[in-house]
N, C-alpha and C positions, 0 to 999 in steps of 0.2 A: 097583632103580632105574640106568640105567646113566648113564655119566660126562656123556654130552649133558644128563640134567636133571640130575645132581648138581649139576654146573656152574650152574646157574642159581640154585642157594640155595646156593651158596659164593662168589660175587663178593670180589675182595679187589683186582686190579686196576686201574688206572686205566682208562677206555673209548677203544680206538684211535681211535672215531669221534666227533664233538658233535655231532650234527645238529641241527634246529629243532627236532623233536617226538621225539627217542631219543637214547641214550647206547648208542653199539654196543660191546661187548666181543668181542676173538678171544683164543681159548682158545690153548694151546702147538701144538693140533694144527690149529690153522684155522677151528675152530668157530664162527660168526659171529651174535650173540645179542643182546638188548637187557634191561635190568635193571628190567623191567615184567612182572608176572603181572596178568591178570583175575582179577576177586574172584567167579570164577564157584559157589564155595557160595555163594555168597548169593544165586543166582539163582533165585528161585520156579519151580516146575516148572508151575504156571499161565499159560498164555497171555493177557496182558492187550491184548482187540482193541481196546481205546481207542486203542492208540500208531496205530494204523493211520489216519494222517491222509491227508488229501488230497496231502498232500507227501510222506510218505514212499510212496505209491502211484506218485508220479510219479516217484521216485528208484529205487524198484526196474523201472518199466516202459522208464525212458528212461537208465538209467545201467545198474543191475545185471545186467537183461538185456536189454540193448539189443542185442549182440552173437547176434543168433540162430544163425547158422551155430556158435556155440563150443558150444551147447547139443545140436544135432544132430549135430556131431564126436563127443561124449560118447556119446551115445545109439547111435552107428556103432559107436564101438570098445568098447564091452560088449558090443553084441549080435555081435561078431565073436568074442570068447571065449566069450560067453553064449551060447548056440544051440544050442536056441530058447530065444528069451528068456520065450516064455509060460507061465505059471505059475512063473514061477521069483522065489525072493525075495532083494529087493535094497534092501542098507542104504546111502542116501547121508547123508555126518555131514556136516553142515553145507549143508544142503539149501537156504539162501536163500529165493528166491520160489518155489524148487519145478517151473520147466521143464522142467529135465535129468529128474526124476522125472515130471512128468506124459505125457513121451512114451513112456518107456519102460510106464506105467502102460497107456497108450495101445494099447501093443504088447501085453497080458496079462501084463506082470508084479505080481505082490503088492510094492508098494512102502512103504516106513517112511523116515519123514525124520529126522533129528536139527536141529533148529536153536535156538536159546538167545536171538535176537530174536526179543521179543514179536510186532513190527510184522511180520518175514517171517513167521514161523511162521504168525499167523493168514492172513495173504495165501495162504500156499501151502494151507492148510487150505481158506478160502471161495472161491478164484479155481478151482483143480487139484481140491478135494476130496481130499486127500491125508491121509494117516495123519501126523501130524507131533508129535514128540515132543520138550519141550521142557528133556531134561536129559544133560548132558555124558557122552559115552560111556564115560567113566570111573566114571558113578555104580553104584552098587550093583543100580540097575533093569534093567540089562542084563545082569546074570549068569544071569537067565533065558533069555536071547536066544541064551546062546552054541552055537556049531555049528551053527546055523539058518539060515543065508544063503548063499546062493550068489554071490553078489557085494558087494561094500562100496566104496562110492567115495568121497573125500577130493579134491574139485574144491577148488584156491585155498583150503584150508584147513591144511594140517602148517604152516604160516609163522605161522599165527594164535595157535597153541595154545600153551599154557601148558610143557608137557613134551610135546615131540613122539614121542620114544620110547614112553611109557607110553600115546601116543594109537595111535599103531601097533600098541604090540601087543597093546592090547583091541580095536581094530578085528580084528584078526587071528583073536582069539580067538570073533570073532562068526561067523565063516566054517567051512564045512561043509569037511571034508577033498576038497582039489581045487577048493575054491572061489578065487576072482581076487578080489584088490584093486587096486585103480586111484587111483593119485595123480597129480595134475598140480598145479604150483609153481612161482614163479620159479626163477630160477638161477642161482647166485654164478658161473660160469662164462661166464656172457652178456657182452658188449658193456655193456648197462646199467651194471650191477655195476662190471665193470673200471674204466670209463670216471669212473663218481664216485667210485671210490676213486684214480683218477690225477688228477681237478679238485679234490679234497679235498687232497692233499698236494702239488699244483702250489700252489697256494693258500692252503696253512697252514691249512685248514679253512673259508675261509670261502666258496666255492664248491663245497658236494657235490654240487651237479647231481642227477641221478639218485637217490643216495644218498636222499636227502630223502624221495623218494616210493616209496620200498623198504624204510623201519622205520620202525614210530611206535609212540609209548607208549600212542596214545591207546586208550579201550576196544577191543578185538577189534583190535588193529592187528597189524601185520607184527613179529613177536617176533624171526625168525630166518629167515635164506634160505641155501638149502644149495645143497654143491656134488654134482655126479653124483654122484661117489664117498661122498661123506656119507649121500647117501640110498641108495645097494645096500647098503653096509653097514648099515645101519638094518634093510632087508631083511630082511637075513640074519640079522640078529642075533633080528629076531621072528620067526624060521622059516619065510620065505617065499622061495621060487626065484622067482629074477626069468625073467621069460619076454619080456622086452621093456622097453628103453630110448633113448628119443630126445629128442632137442632139435627145439623148434620154435617159431614165431612167435604169438603170440596174447596180445592185452592183452585183460583184465578189463573195462576201461572205455574210454570216448572216448579219443582222444588229448588233446580239450582238459583231460579232469580230467587229465591229469598234467603237460600245460603250465603249468596253473594252479598246479599244488602245487609247481613247479620255477620258474617265475619269479613269483608272487605279482602276475602286470598281465594284465588282463583285454585291455591293447591290444596285448603282446605275443603272446598266444594267440591273437587275431585276427590280427597280424602274420603269425605262425610257421604257422599251423594248415594252411594249404594245402601251405605248402613239406613240412610234415610229412606229410601225405597223400600227397603226390606221393613223396617220399623212402620210405617206409616201402611203399607199393606196388611199386614198381619193385626196393626192396632192403630185402624184409625181413628183419628180426634174429630169430636164433632166441634168444627170452630165456627160454623156459621149457621144464621136463623132464617127459616122462611117464614114469612107471616103474608097469608091471603086476607084479605077483607071485601066485604061487599055493601055497594054502597045501599042505604037504606031510601 
């Protein structure tokens, strides 16, 4: 286990930031993480289809998968490196509702998804007829799959997992030699995180603004936010040669979702949403990072 994962098991200091839904700790080297771990060892591998209620379907389609361009962009990025995609084996860790994998499946790839949410796993299986496995990638189940995939993706996942280096290391083992690993994740070097830190310090913790939407001790919430340098170091430690790194603008949910988290007022959401839509259209803030590695 590397220092990052070890830190999460030996917290001794006081949190740097006390937020509504999480306490954020900062290591001597600047690594930011919270003191909550998901009980993944308690998760049954059986997919419970009864959890896919009408409300859950609405959430998947109108929030989780609302940004269609995002999934098309992800499929295009993979196809640029893994070409031709037809007959290639693709593993998507944290496949959610399965929209990304469905696009590669339609292009002829052999796809496998990892999803620990019953409702999302069932949706992906029934909506797109995908092969979805409800077991963490660290589970012994996956040992027979090592060195068998041409491509592994973790879209908006590494910030959610208990032990990020262990997850990344295990994901790398799934790749064939010369295979590619793709990660996108919120970036701590971005305006949102820095502004959240600024308002937190300025208000002595009363107004964390964006920090409240970036960390959460709820189940499968954001447990850590990386800098680009930290992520590149993790890739190298896992045995990956970095072939592309860039920052870009993308929000996983509608802007109203984040405004409600920050201001907790429907009135403020209605008031600010048109302004936010206009500003982010004119001045897109590069809030996320994309890092692509090749297994040596």
